[in-house]
C-alpha positions as CSV (number, residue, x, y, z in Angstrom):
1,M,5.4,0.0,-6.0
2,R,4.3,3.6,-5.7
3,I,1.2,5.1,-4.1
4,G,-0.4,5.5,-7.7
5,D,0.1,1.9,-8.7
6,L,-1.7,0.9,-5.1
7,V,-4.5,3.3,-6.0
8,Q,-4.8,1.5,-9.3
9,A,-4.4,-2.0,-7.9
10,T,-6.9,-1.5,-5.0
11,G,-9.2,1.2,-6.3
12,V,-8.8,3.2,-3.1
13,N,-8.0,6.9,-3.4
14,R,-4.4,8.3,-2.3
15,R,-6.0,10.1,0.6
16,L,-7.3,7.1,2.2
17,L,-4.2,5.1,1.6
18,R,-2.2,8.0,3.6
19,Y,-4.8,7.9,6.3
20,Y,-4.4,4.0,6.7
21,E,-0.7,4.7,7.2
22,E,-1.4,7.5,9.9
23,Q,-3.5,4.9,11.5
24,G,-1.0,2.5,11.5
25,L,-2.6,0.1,9.2
26,L,0.0,0.4,6.3
27,H,3.7,0.8,6.8
28,P,5.4,1.7,3.5
29,V,9.1,2.3,3.1
30,R,9.9,5.9,2.7
31,L,12.7,6.2,-0.2
32,A,15.4,8.8,0.0
33,N,13.3,11.2,-2.1
34,G,10.5,11.0,0.2
35,Y,8.4,8.7,-2.0
36,R,6.2,6.0,-0.5
37,E,7.3,2.5,-1.8
38,Y,4.5,-0.3,-1.0
39,A,5.1,-4.0,-1.2
40,E,2.9,-6.3,-3.4
41,S,1.4,-7.7,-0.2
42,D,0.0,-4.2,0.7
43,V,-2.8,-4.8,-2.2
44,V,-4.1,-7.8,-0.1
45,V,-3.7,-5.7,3.3
46,V,-5.6,-2.7,1.5
47,R,-8.4,-5.3,0.6
48,A,-8.5,-6.8,4.1
49,I,-8.9,-3.2,5.6
50,R,-11.6,-2.3,3.2
51,T,-13.7,-5.6,4.2
52,L,-13.1,-5.1,7.9
53,L,-14.3,-1.3,7.4
54,A,-17.3,-2.5,5.6
55,A,-18.0,-4.7,8.4
56,G,-18.2,-1.6,10.8
57,L,-15.0,-2.4,12.5
58,P,-13.1,1.3,13.3
59,T,-9.5,1.4,12.3
60,A,-8.3,1.3,15.9
61,V,-10.0,-2.0,16.3
62,I,-8.5,-3.5,12.9
63,A,-4.9,-2.2,13.7
64,T,-5.2,-4.6,16.8
65,F,-5.3,-7.7,14.7
66,L,-4.5,-6.8,10.9
67,H,-1.4,-8.8,11.3
68,C,-3.5,-11.8,11.7
69,V,-5.7,-11.4,8.6
70,H,-4.3,-13.2,5.5
71,D,-5.6,-14.5,2.2
72,Q,-5.7,-13.3,-1.4
73,D,-9.8,-13.2,-2.0
74,E,-11.4,-12.4,1.3
75,P,-10.0,-11.7,4.7
76,V,-9.4,-15.1,7.1
77,V,-8.6,-14.5,10.6
78,P,-7.1,-17.6,12.2
79,R,-8.4,-18.4,15.6
80,A,-4.9,-18.5,16.7
81,C,-5.3,-14.4,17.3
82,P,-6.4,-14.2,21.0
83,T,-8.3,-10.9,20.6
84,V,-9.9,-11.3,17.5
85,I,-13.1,-13.2,18.4
86,S,-13.5,-10.7,21.5
87,H,-13.1,-7.6,19.3
88,L,-15.4,-9.1,16.6
89,R,-18.1,-9.9,19.3
90,Q,-17.9,-6.4,20.9
91,E,-18.4,-4.6,17.6
92,R,-21.3,-6.8,16.4
93,A,-22.9,-5.9,19.9
94,R,-22.2,-2.1,19.2
95,I,-23.8,-2.5,15.7
96,T,-26.6,-4.3,17.0
97,E,-27.3,-1.6,19.8
98,T,-26.9,1.2,17.0
99,I,-29.5,-0.6,14.4
100,S,-31.8,-0.9,17.7
101,R,-31.4,2.9,18.4
102,L,-32.1,3.6,14.6
103,E,-35.1,1.4,14.6
104,T,-36.6,3.2,17.7
105,S,-35.7,6.6,15.9
106,Q,-37.6,5.4,12.7
107,R,-40.8,4.4,14.5
108,E,-40.8,7.8,16.4
109,M,-40.3,9.7,12.8
110,D,-43.1,7.5,11.4
111,A,-45.5,8.6,14.4
112,L,-44.6,12.0,13.7
113,L,-45.0,12.0,9.9
114,A,-48.4,10.3,10.5
115,A,-49.6,12.8,12.9
116,A,-48.2,15.6,10.6
117,L,-50.2,14.2,7.7
118,R,-53.7,14.0,9.4
């Protein structure tokens, strides 16, 4: 399928699909005329990428274990992929720390607003 077909099947725009290719997440075949040719399985791959990105994982981390992700409806990561659990735990800790910093900033902002409104 061509890139326009993948756009239609996934709802992801061309620019993002090209970015995923640049990041090593998608591997379309290049035809003699330079067009990208995607496999039907790339629809599942793009959906998995989107779900993993929504979970807060950066593309560099996704690239390390995307080959382990499979399933039609939602990404399933088998335990057999050794680095997956470690990466997921690290990214969860990073997100937790970010949330904590943002909550601290929010409390400071609330104090500034309260002082300004007096």
